[in-house]
C-alpha positions in Angstrom: 0.3 -0.1 -0.1 1.1 3.5 -0.4 3.9 2.2 -3.4 5.8 5.2 -5.2 4.2 5.5 -8.5 6.8 4.2 -10.9 4.6 3.9 -14.0 1.9 6.6 -15.4 -1.3 5.4 -16.6 -3.4 7.5 -18.9 -6.8 7.5 -17.7 -9.8 8.3 -20.1 -13.1 8.9 -19.0 -16.1 8.5 -21.0 -18.9 9.4 -18.7 -20.2 11.8 -21.5 -20.5 8.9 -24.0 -20.7 5.3 -22.3 -21.8 7.0 -19.3 -24.7 8.9 -21.0 -26.1 5.5 -22.2 -26.9 3.9 -18.8 -30.6 3.8 -18.2 -32.0 6.9 -16.9 -29.5 9.2 -17.3 -29.7 12.1 -20.0 -27.3 15.3 -19.9 -28.0 18.3 -20.7 -25.3 20.6 -22.5 -25.1 22.3 -19.2 -24.4 19.0 -17.5 -21.8 18.0 -19.8 -19.7 21.1 -19.5 -20.1 20.9 -15.3 -18.8 17.3 -15.7 -15.8 18.2 -18.0 -15.2 21.0 -15.6 -15.4 18.3 -12.5 -13.0 15.7 -14.2 -10.4 18.5 -15.1 -10.4 19.4 -11.5 -9.5 15.8 -10.2 -6.7 15.4 -12.9 -7.8 13.0 -15.2 -5.7 12.8 -18.7 -8.5 12.4 -21.2 -12.0 13.1 -21.6 -14.3 11.3 -24.2 -16.5 14.0 -24.8 -19.2 11.9 -27.2 -19.9 11.6 -30.8 -20.0 14.6 -32.8 -22.1 13.9 -35.6 -24.8 12.1 -33.6 -27.2 14.6 -32.3 -27.8 18.7 -32.0 -27.0 18.4 -28.4 -23.5 17.0 -29.0 -22.9 19.5 -31.7 -23.9 22.2 -29.4 -21.8 20.8 -26.5 -18.8 20.7 -29.0 -19.1 24.3 -30.0 -19.7 25.4 -26.5 -16.3 23.7 -24.9 -14.3 24.7 -27.5 -15.0 28.3 -26.5 -13.9 27.1 -23.2 -11.6 23.9 -22.8 -10.4 22.2 -19.9 -7.1 23.3 -18.3 -5.7 20.0 -17.7 -7.8 17.2 -19.2 -7.7 17.1 -23.0 -10.8 16.4 -24.9 -11.3 13.4 -27.6 -14.3 13.0 -30.0 -15.5 9.6 -30.4 -16.8 8.2 -34.0 -16.7 4.9 -36.0 -14.6 3.8 -39.0 -15.7 4.7 -42.0 -18.7 2.5 -43.7 -18.2 -0.2 -46.0 -17.6 0.6 -49.6 -17.7 4.3 -49.1 -14.8 6.7 -49.4 -13.3 7.7 -46.3 -13.3 11.6 -47.4 -17.4 11.0 -48.4 -18.1 9.6 -45.2 -20.3 12.2 -43.1 -19.7 10.4 -39.7 -15.6 10.9 -40.4 -16.2 14.5 -41.5 -18.0 15.4 -38.3 -15.8 13.5 -36.0 -12.6 15.6 -37.8 -14.6 18.7 -37.7 -15.0 18.2 -33.7 -11.6 20.2 -33.8 -10.6 18.0 -30.8 -6.9 17.4 -30.3 -7.5 13.6 -29.9 -10.1 11.2 -31.6 -11.0 7.8 -30.5 -12.1 5.5 -33.6 -14.0 2.2 -33.0 -13.6 -0.7 -35.7 -14.8 -4.3 -35.4 -12.3 -7.0 -34.2 -14.6 -9.9 -33.7 -14.9 -11.4 -37.5 -18.7 -12.4 -36.3 -19.4 -8.6 -36.2 -17.8 -8.4 -39.6 -19.8 -10.6 -41.6 -22.8 -10.4 -39.8 -23.4 -7.1 -38.6 -21.7 -5.1 -40.8 -22.1 -7.3 -43.4 -18.9 -7.0 -45.3 -15.4 -8.9 -45.7 -12.7 -9.2 -43.5 -10.3 -7.3 -45.8 -12.9 -4.7 -46.3 -12.9 -4.4 -42.5 -9.1 -4.1 -42.0 -9.3 -1.4 -45.3 -12.0 0.8 -43.1 -9.5 0.8 -40.1 -6.6 1.9 -42.1 -8.3 4.6 -44.4 -9.8 6.4 -41.3 -7.1 6.2 -38.8 -4.8 7.3 -41.5 -7.2 10.2 -42.4 -7.3 11.3 -39.0 -3.6 11.4 -38.7 -3.4 13.1 -41.8 -5.5 15.9 -40.2 -3.3 16.3 -37.3 -5.1 14.3 -34.7 -4.0 11.8 -32.4 -5.7 8.6 -32.7 -7.0 6.1 -30.0 -8.1 3.0 -31.7 -11.0 1.1 -30.0 -10.9 -2.5 -31.0 -14.5 -3.1 -30.3 -15.2 -6.7 -28.8 -11.6 -7.5 -28.8 -11.6 -10.3 -26.4 -14.5 -12.0 -27.8 -12.9 -11.8 -31.3 -9.6 -12.8 -29.8 -11.2 -15.9 -28.4 -12.8 -16.9 -31.7 -10.3 -16.0 -34.0 -7.1 -14.5 -32.2 -5.0 -14.1 -35.6 -7.7 -11.7 -37.3 -8.2 -10.0 -33.9 -4.5 -9.2 -33.8 -4.7 -8.0 -37.4 -7.1 -5.1 -36.7 -4.6 -3.9 -34.1 -1.9 -4.1 -36.5 -3.8 -2.4 -39.1 -4.8 0.6 -36.8 -1.3 1.0 -35.9 0.4 0.9 -39.7 -2.0 3.7 -40.0 -0.9 5.7 -37.4 -2.6 5.0 -34.3 -0.7 6.1 -31.0 -2.9 3.6 -28.9 -4.9 0.8 -29.3 -7.4 0.0 -26.7 -8.7 -3.6 -26.2 -12.7 -3.5 -25.6 -14.6 -6.0 -23.6 -17.8 -4.7 -25.0 -20.0 -7.7 -23.9 -18.5 -7.6 -20.4 -18.4 -11.3 -20.4 -14.4 -12.2 -20.4 -12.6 -13.2 -17.1 -9.5 -11.9 -15.9 -7.3 -15.0 -17.1 -8.7 -14.4 -20.8 -7.7 -10.7 -20.3 -4.5 -11.3 -19.2 -3.5 -13.2 -22.0 -5.2 -11.4 -24.6 -3.3 -8.2 -23.4 -0.1 -10.0 -23.6 -0.4 -11.2 -26.9 -1.3 -7.9 -28.3 1.5 -6.2 -26.2 3.9 -8.7 -27.8 2.6 -7.6 -31.5 2.0 -3.8 -31.3 3.5 -2.8 -27.7 6.6 -1.6 -29.6 5.0 0.8 -31.8 2.1 1.8 -29.6 0.4 2.1 -26.3 -2.3 -0.6 -25.3 -5.2 -0.1 -23.2 -8.1 -2.0 -21.4 -12.2 -0.7 -21.8 -14.0 -3.1 -19.8 -17.8 -3.5 -19.5 -19.0 -4.8 -15.9 -22.0 -7.4 -17.2 -20.0 -10.3 -15.2 -19.1 -7.8 -12.2 -15.2 -8.1 -13.5 -14.7 -4.8 -14.9 -12.6 -3.2 -12.5 -10.4 -6.7 -12.0 -10.2 -6.9 -15.8 -8.8 -3.3 -16.2 -6.5 -4.1 -13.4 -5.1 -7.5 -14.8 -4.5 -5.3 -17.9 -2.4 -3.0 -16.3 -0.4 -5.8 -14.7 0.2 -7.0 -18.0 1.7 -3.9 -19.3 -1.1 -2.1 -20.5 -0.6 2.1 -19.9 -3.9 3.2 -20.8 -7.6 2.6 -19.2 -11.0 3.8 -20.1 -14.2 3.9 -18.0 -16.5 6.0 -16.3 -15.7 7.6 -12.8 -18.8 6.3 -11.1 -19.3 2.9 -12.7 -22.2 3.7 -14.7 -23.0 3.1 -18.2 -25.1 0.9 -20.6 -26.5 -2.2 -19.0 -24.3 -3.3 -15.7 -21.8 -0.2 -16.3 -18.1 0.5 -17.0 -15.2 0.1 -15.3 -15.4 2.2 -12.3 -12.4 4.6 -12.6 -12.7 5.5 -8.9 -12.0 1.9 -7.8 -9.4 1.5 -10.5 -7.4 4.5 -9.9 -7.5 4.2 -6.0 -6.1 0.6 -6.6 -3.3 1.6 -9.1 -2.3 4.6 -7.3 -2.2 3.3 -3.6 -1.5 -0.4 -4.0 0.3 -0.9 -7.4 3.0 1.7 -7.8 1.0 3.6 -10.9 0.3 7.3 -11.1 -3.3 8.0 -12.8 -3.8 11.4 -11.3 -1.8 14.1 -9.1 -1.3 12.6 -5.8 -3.2 15.6 -4.1 -6.1 15.1 -6.2 -6.4 11.5 -5.3 -7.9 13.3 -1.6 -10.5 14.9 -3.5 -11.6 11.7 -5.3 -14.7 11.0 -2.8 -16.2 14.6 -3.4 -15.7 14.5 -6.8 -17.1 11.2 -7.4 -20.2 12.4 -5.6 -20.3 15.8 -7.7 -20.6 13.6 -10.9 -23.2 11.5 -9.4 -25.0 14.6 -8.5 -24.8 15.8 -11.9 -26.1 13.1 -13.4 -29.1 12.7 -10.5 -28.3 9.2 -9.8 -27.7 8.0 -6.2 -24.2 6.7 -5.3 -24.0 3.0 -4.2 -23.3 3.1 -0.7 -21.4 0.2 -0.4 -19.1 2.0 -3.5 -15.4 0.6 -2.7 -13.1 3.8 -1.5 -15.8 6.7 -1.9 -19.2 5.1 -0.6 -20.5 5.9 2.5 -20.1 2.7 4.2 -16.7 2.2 2.8 -15.2 3.0 6.1 -18.1 2.5 8.5 -17.8 0.5 11.5 -20.5 -1.4 13.4 -19.3 -4.3 15.3 -17.9 -3.5 18.6 -14.6 -5.7 18.1 -14.1 -4.0 14.6 -14.3 -0.4 16.1 -12.1 -1.2 19.1 -9.9 -2.6 16.9 -9.5 0.3 14.4 -9.0 2.9 17.3 -5.8 0.8 18.5 -4.7 -0.4 15.1 -6.3 1.5 12.1 -5.1 -0.8 9.6 -6.3 -3.7 11.7 -9.7 -3.1 9.8 -8.9 -0.7 7.2 -7.1 -1.6 3.9 -6.4 2.0 3.0 -6.9 5.6 5.5 -10.2 7.0 4.6 -8.4 10.3 4.1 -6.3 9.1 1.6 -9.0 9.2 -1.1 -11.1 12.0 0.8 -13.7 9.9 2.7 -14.1 9.5 6.1 -14.6 6.9 8.9 -17.8 6.3 10.5 -18.6 4.4 13.9 -22.5 3.2 13.7 -24.3 3.5 16.9 -26.4 0.3 17.0 -27.2 -2.3 19.5 -23.8 -3.8 19.1 -21.6 -1.1 19.2 -21.4 0.0 22.5 -20.6 2.9 24.8 -17.4 3.2 22.9 -18.7 4.1 19.7 -20.8 6.8 21.2 -17.9 8.6 22.8 -16.1 8.6 19.5 -18.5 10.2 18.0 -19.0 12.8 20.7 -15.3 13.4 20.9 -15.9 14.8 16.8 -17.7 17.5 18.3 -16.7 18.0 21.9 -13.2 16.5 22.2 -12.6 17.6 26.0 -15.9 14.6 26.7 -14.2 11.8 28.3 -15.3 8.1 29.8 -17.0 8.4 33.1 -18.2 12.2 31.9 -21.8 12.7 33.2 -22.7 14.0 29.7 -22.0 11.0 28.2 -24.2 9.1 30.8 -26.6 11.5 29.9 -26.7 11.1 26.2 -26.5 7.1 26.4 -29.6 7.5 28.7 -31.4 9.9 25.9 -30.4 7.3 23.3 -31.8 4.5 25.1 -35.0 6.4 25.5 -35.3 7.2 22.0 -34.5 3.6 20.7 -37.4 2.4 23.0 -39.5 5.2 21.2 -38.9 3.4 17.9 -35.8 5.7 16.9 -32.6 4.0 15.0 -29.4 6.0 14.6 -27.4 3.6 13.1 -28.5 4.9 9.6 -29.1 8.5 10.5 -26.0 10.3 11.0 -27.0 13.7 11.0 -30.0 13.1 13.7 -27.4 11.6 15.9 -25.1 14.7 15.7 -27.8 17.1 16.5 -28.9 14.6 19.3 -25.5 15.0 20.8 -25.5 18.9 20.3 -28.9 19.0 22.4 -27.5 17.1 25.2 -24.7 18.7 25.5 -26.5 21.9 25.4 -24.7 23.6 22.3 -27.4 23.2 20.0 -28.9 26.4 18.7 -32.0 25.9 16.2 -31.5 28.2 13.2 -35.6 28.4 12.2 -38.9 27.6 14.2 -41.8 26.5 12.8 -45.0 28.4 13.5 -47.3 26.4 11.6 -47.8 24.3 8.5 -51.0 23.1 6.5 -51.2 20.0 4.4 -53.7 19.9 1.4 -53.7 16.7 -0.6 -56.3 16.2 -2.8 -57.2 14.1 -6.1 -59.4 15.7 -8.6 -61.1 13.3 -10.9 -60.0 15.3 -14.3 -56.2 15.7 -12.6 -53.4 13.8 -11.7 -52.4 13.4 -7.7 -52.0 17.1 -6.3 -50.8 17.9 -2.9 -49.8 21.3 -1.7 -48.1 22.4 1.8 -48.2 25.9 3.6 -45.6 26.6 5.8 -45.0 29.7 8.2 -41.4 29.7 9.8 -39.7 32.5 11.7 -35.9 33.2 11.7 -34.5 35.7 14.2 -37.5 37.4 14.5 -38.4 37.6 10.8 -41.3 35.6 9.5 -41.8 34.0 6.0 -45.1 32.3 4.8 -44.7 29.9 1.6 -46.8 27.4 -0.4 -45.4 24.5 -2.7 -46.9 21.8 -4.6 -45.4 18.6 -4.9 -46.0 14.5 -5.9 -47.3 14.1 -2.8 -47.6 15.6 1.0 -44.2 15.0 1.9 -42.7 16.2 -1.2 -44.7 19.4 -0.9 -43.7 20.3 2.7 -40.3 19.8 1.7 -40.4 22.1 -1.2 -42.3 24.5 0.8 -39.8 24.7 4.0 -36.8 24.9 2.0 -38.6 27.6 -0.2 -39.3 29.5 3.0 -35.9 29.2 4.3 -34.1 30.0 1.1 -34.4 33.7 1.6 -32.2 33.3 4.8 -29.8 30.3 4.0 -29.4 30.6 0.1 -27.3 27.4 0.4 -30.4 25.3 0.6 -30.9 25.5 -2.8 -28.4 22.9 -3.5 -29.9 20.5 -1.0 -32.1 17.9 -2.2 -33.6 14.5 -1.0 -31.9 11.3 -2.2 -34.1 8.6 -0.7 -36.9 8.5 1.5 -37.9 5.1 3.7 -40.9 4.8 5.6 -41.0 1.4 8.2 -44.0 0.3 10.2 -43.0 -0.1 14.0 -45.9 -1.9 15.4 -47.9 -3.3 12.5 -50.6 -4.7 15.0 -52.0 -1.2 15.5 -52.7 -1.0 11.9 -53.3 2.8 10.8 -52.7 3.8 14.4 -49.2 2.1 14.2 -45.7 4.3 14.9 -43.8 4.9 11.6 -39.9 5.5 11.5 -39.1 7.9 8.2 -35.5 8.0 6.9 -34.3 10.8 4.7 -31.2 10.9 2.9 -30.0 14.3 1.8 -27.3 15.7 -0.1 -25.6 19.0 -1.3 -23.9 17.5 -3.9 -20.7 17.0 -1.7 -21.7 15.7 1.2 -24.6 13.0 2.0 -26.3 12.8 5.4 -29.2 10.8 6.7 -31.7 11.8 9.1 -34.8 10.3 11.2 -38.1 10.8 12.8 -40.8 8.8 14.5 -44.2 9.4 15.1 -47.9 8.0 14.5 -48.4 10.3 12.1 -46.5 9.8 9.0 -46.6 13.7 8.1 -45.1 14.4 11.7 -42.5 11.7 11.4 -41.4 13.2 8.0 -41.2 16.6 9.2 -39.2 15.8 12.0 -36.7 14.0 9.7 -36.7 17.2 7.8 -36.0 19.7 10.0 -32.9 17.5 11.3 -31.8 17.6 7.7 -31.8 21.2 7.4 -30.3 21.8 10.5 -27.9 19.5 10.0 -26.9 21.5 6.7 -26.7 24.7 8.4 -24.6 23.7 11.3 -22.0 22.3 8.6 -22.2 25.2 6.7 -21.7 27.5 10.0 -18.4 25.1 10.6 -17.0 25.4 7.1 -17.4 29.4 7.5 -15.5 29.0 10.9 -12.6 26.8 10.0 -9.5 28.6 9.1 -9.5 27.5 5.5 -13.3 27.3 5.0 -12.9 23.8 4.7 -14.9 21.1 6.4 -15.4 20.9 10.0 -15.4 18.4 12.7 
């Protein structure tokens, strides 16, 4: 671990192209520009910016990014080889590819004879000519060329000699890099290793060899690392791992593994410490929920629940953590639960009040209050925001930033209209009152929108906050509709993620309790950042 980097691995992020093919993701031009800026800040070498001739949105994006290019990363346009039996200078897609004006172009072509004959409906010889002609045209236009050998590993398995010929055709025509693609995501690491070795033996002396792995077998990260171990020095994927079907190689995991454990340099060392925040930012732009158990950057990546584990980490961090959380910009979390014990509570308290020690009456009061709330149905294991507020309340350092004066929920369903819910909220902040109303897709959504709308006048940072998850648990089902419910809410401001909890026999009240905690937690974090010397994160 923490090996000194000895080899530089070129990273190409294809979030804007392959990532955009994931179900449920649709980037606006503004989204694309924000992702370019975010990846550039991380120090990614290459950003694959999409196909410039595929749709008007991409055409607009290429025009916009040309006016304001990234500072560090290099943009790459993506496109196919010329079509069969068409001269390269007459192919509209090739013209659009070169017309994008990016210094690098990624050209994909077929390496599996099955695709040549059954999909392209052409001959093996014509496919090789298509590769040579398109690469040569791009090189003649002054572009650096990366040749993506599509379905390479399937092609190598079926006919290794022909798959290798496609690489040779690209390199002979001037390709700087050939990237071996596991397009179907179905190959095992031993196959990837063998095919990569053969590719390096054939063209490695004249071109860089890379890997582009899909995750259909859950092996994209492993296959990427195996290829690098064989000598590949170019890796493609998406920063958060999302992409078509089961996604692409998760670059956050690949880069952290290579840089922290394998002596490979992927991004500047100081950038690695911002990895968690950057990945969360990209997920926020894409409007997807980042898996909590994602290695390195997920909320659970360094979360400890078992008492023995927590005791071990406190005594020797590496006994239960494979890397320090701060090496990737994440943080250790001790979960408060029935198996955690008093020591876990103390650990959380000391982050807010370091002077509190074992035997302090304040700790006893907190544990007592915790047990009382758990008896009422609260559970703080997954509600770190609410637990931090509870600590502050017991210690007497909690200062509410607003007061609810009144709220009213209207929930109706006219026969000729979709379900409509609205909420009216009256709040006060330091003696100033605000009344707002908002509609939503249900009473809780309406209440959330209304209270944040009221508070944004006083606290503009709340404009960046949104709910990412909402869970309801019935605690005593025997009471039927009079049962207590526990509401767990997850919120984000695009940089940090936190959870809060509320319990009541009234679903709206339970939701309100969790909403208030979510907002109060955000405001406390903002105040701590303002007070910290560098304006960074507080405790």
